[in-house]
C-alpha positions in Angstrom: 55.2 31.3 99.5 57.3 29.6 96.8 60.1 32.1 96.1 62.8 31.2 93.6 65.8 33.4 93.9 65.3 35.2 90.6 61.8 36.3 91.6 62.7 37.7 95.1 61.8 41.3 95.4 64.3 43.1 97.7 63.7 46.7 96.7 62.1 48.3 99.7 60.8 51.3 97.7 59.1 48.9 95.3 57.5 47.0 98.1 56.2 50.1 99.8 54.9 51.4 96.5 53.0 48.1 95.9 51.4 48.2 99.3 50.4 51.9 98.9 49.0 51.4 95.4 47.2 48.1 96.2 46.2 48.5 99.8 43.3 46.0 99.9 45.0 43.2 101.7 44.0 39.6 102.6 44.5 39.5 106.3 44.9 35.8 107.3 44.8 34.4 110.8 44.6 30.8 112.1 42.4 29.4 114.9 40.7 26.1 115.9 42.2 24.2 113.0 40.9 26.7 110.4 42.0 29.8 108.6 40.2 33.1 108.8 40.7 35.5 105.9 39.4 39.1 105.7 39.8 41.6 102.9 40.7 45.0 104.4 42.7 48.1 103.3 45.9 48.4 105.3 48.5 51.2 105.2 51.9 51.7 106.7 51.9 53.9 109.8 55.4 53.5 111.2 58.5 51.7 109.9 57.4 48.2 110.9 53.8 48.9 111.8 50.7 48.9 109.6 47.1 49.9 110.5 43.5 49.4 109.4 40.1 48.7 110.9 37.3 46.1 110.7 33.6 46.2 111.4 32.7 45.7 115.1 30.3 43.0 113.8 33.3 41.1 112.5 34.2 38.5 115.2 37.9 38.6 114.4 38.6 41.1 117.2 36.7 38.8 119.6 38.5 35.6 118.5 41.9 37.2 119.0 41.3 39.7 121.8 44.8 39.1 123.2 46.5 39.3 119.8 47.7 36.7 117.3 50.1 36.1 114.5 48.8 37.1 111.1 49.8 37.5 107.5 48.7 40.4 105.3 48.8 39.6 101.6 48.9 42.4 99.1 48.4 41.4 95.5 49.4 43.9 92.8 48.7 43.8 89.1 48.9 40.4 87.3 48.6 39.2 83.7 48.5 36.0 81.6 51.6 35.6 79.5 51.3 33.9 76.1 54.2 32.1 74.4 53.3 34.0 71.3 54.8 37.1 72.9 58.3 35.6 72.9 60.3 36.4 69.8 62.4 33.3 70.5 59.4 30.9 70.2 59.9 30.1 66.5 63.4 28.8 67.2 62.5 25.8 69.4 58.8 26.1 70.3 59.9 25.0 73.8 57.7 27.6 75.5 54.6 27.4 77.6 52.1 30.0 79.0 52.7 31.5 82.4 51.4 34.2 84.7 53.2 37.3 85.8 52.4 39.1 89.1 53.7 41.0 92.1 52.8 40.1 95.7 53.9 41.2 99.2 53.4 39.1 102.4 53.7 40.9 105.8 54.2 38.5 108.6 53.5 39.9 112.1 51.6 40.2 115.3 48.0 41.6 115.1 46.4 43.6 117.9 43.0 45.3 118.2 42.3 48.7 119.7 38.9 50.0 120.9 39.8 53.5 122.1 38.2 56.5 120.3 41.7 58.0 119.9 43.1 54.9 118.1 40.0 54.7 115.8 40.1 58.4 115.0 43.8 58.2 114.2 43.4 55.1 112.0 40.4 56.4 110.0 41.9 59.8 109.7 45.2 58.4 108.2 43.4 56.1 105.8 41.0 58.9 104.7 43.8 61.4 104.2 45.9 59.1 102.2 43.3 58.0 99.7 41.1 61.0 99.5 44.1 63.2 98.6 45.1 60.6 96.0 41.7 60.3 94.4 40.0 63.7 95.1 42.9 66.1 95.5 41.7 69.5 96.6 38.1 68.3 96.9 39.2 65.5 99.4 36.4 64.4 101.8 37.2 65.0 105.5 35.6 63.5 108.5 34.5 66.9 109.6 32.3 67.0 106.4 29.9 64.6 108.1 27.6 65.3 111.0 29.4 64.8 114.4 26.8 62.4 115.7 26.9 60.3 112.5 30.7 60.0 112.7 30.4 59.1 116.4 28.1 56.2 115.5 30.4 55.1 112.6 33.4 55.0 114.9 31.4 53.0 117.4 30.8 50.4 114.7 34.5 49.7 114.0 37.5 48.3 115.8 41.1 49.5 114.9 44.0 47.2 114.5 47.8 47.2 114.2 50.0 44.7 112.5 53.6 44.8 113.9 55.6 43.3 111.1 58.3 40.8 111.9 59.1 39.5 108.4 58.5 40.7 104.8 58.4 38.3 101.8 57.9 39.9 98.4 57.8 38.4 94.9 58.0 40.1 91.5 57.5 37.4 88.9 58.0 39.5 85.8 59.7 37.2 83.2 63.2 37.6 84.7 63.9 34.0 83.8 63.4 34.7 80.1 65.9 35.8 77.5 66.4 39.5 77.2 64.6 39.8 73.9 61.6 37.9 75.3 61.6 40.0 78.5 61.6 43.2 76.5 58.8 42.0 74.3 56.6 41.0 77.3 57.2 44.5 78.8 56.0 46.1 75.6 52.9 43.9 75.6 52.2 44.9 79.2 52.4 48.5 78.2 50.0 47.9 75.2 47.5 46.2 77.6 47.6 49.1 80.0 49.2 46.9 82.7 51.0 50.0 84.0 52.3 48.6 87.2 53.8 45.4 85.6 55.2 47.4 82.7 56.9 49.9 85.0 58.2 47.1 87.2 59.8 45.5 84.2 61.3 48.8 83.0 63.5 48.8 86.1 65.6 46.0 84.6 65.7 47.2 81.0 
């Protein structure tokens, strides 16, 4: 990833927040001269370990039965940025459109797990995390479904772990602009309900 110094995101709490809020990652592997990309929700389990699951019908676990290197790409909120939002534009008109965004790349080693224990643990942690976030006290639990149905659903998936070896994160949020332009863009993000970008920019105001 192209990563100029002024766009590097080093705040671990911000990185963890982005992954938790935007968990649908692009999981990228490489084999036989081609890239394989899958879109799957991934959550942090331990300090440098992330988990998720794929459908058994997805051949990814067969292609990499012994494990492989992989990248999980998390893309947070993004927005077009117009030169018209810069108060300094009338001074020189030397401004062009751009795009603001936040992304996290997790580089690591991917392994697949077939045991019922691993699959129950993975599904349980994913379910608990997002059911509580979206449903609160009415959160759905695996025990709400018939046991034989859940057994079949678990049989149809394969769990995986991504042991992370390197983290690359980027917050391109107008840090290279003048302060007055930066603050103006932050207010526009707020007006456009781009909450994640707006809050990220508020950290530097």
